N, C-alpha and C positions, 0 to 999 in steps of 0.2 A: 183700871179699866181696860176693856178687852177693845181690840180695833174694831170698827166698823164693817161690815160685809158689803159688799156692791149689791147684795139683793136689797138689804134693809133701806140703803140710799135711796134705790129706784124707788120705792114706796112712798118716799116722802116728796111733797111738792116740791116745785122749785124755791119759792120763798122760805119753806125751812131749811132745804138746803144751805140755801145763802146766810141762813141765821145761825146753823150748826157751824159753817165755815167761820162765822166771825167771833164765834165763843171759841172753837179749837185755835184759833190764831191767839185770842187774848190769854188763853191758858198756856200757849206755847211762849209766849213773851214772858209771862210770869215763872216758867218753869228753867228758861233762860237765866233770868235775874236769881234765882235760886242755884241755877248751878255755878253762877260766877263768883255767887256770895259762898260758896260751899255749903250751903244748904239741902241742895238736892241729893236724895240716896236713891232714887230710881231712875238711874239715867235711861233706861228703855223706852221711857213714857215719850221723849222727845222723838223719840224714831217712831215710834207709834201714831203719835201725832201728826207729823209731818206727814206719814202715809197716807193719814186719813183726810187730810188735808188735800192732798193730790188727787185721790180716789173720788172725794166729793166734788171738787171742781172739772173733774174729767166727765163725770156722769153730768154737772150741770150744763157743761158744752154740749154733750151729746143729746142731752133733752132740747137747750135750745137750739141746736141745728136741727134737731127732728120737726121742730116746728116750723122753721122758716123753710126747710123741703116741703111739709106737708103744705106749705101755704103757696107753693110754685104750682 
């Protein structure tokens, strides 16, 4: 699975972004267990997921700040 691009994330609603973050965190946890048990073959997936989560959280924060700034 490829990393999500910022433009793709910006097209989503904030609730969809939160759902995707939760899903990515679950997948990251499962991959960590696989890594510890020696079953994980594609370790690059861990790096990609961490970056995706950070990217989604950053964009979600940008959206939330824009809403607050727009309300002022």
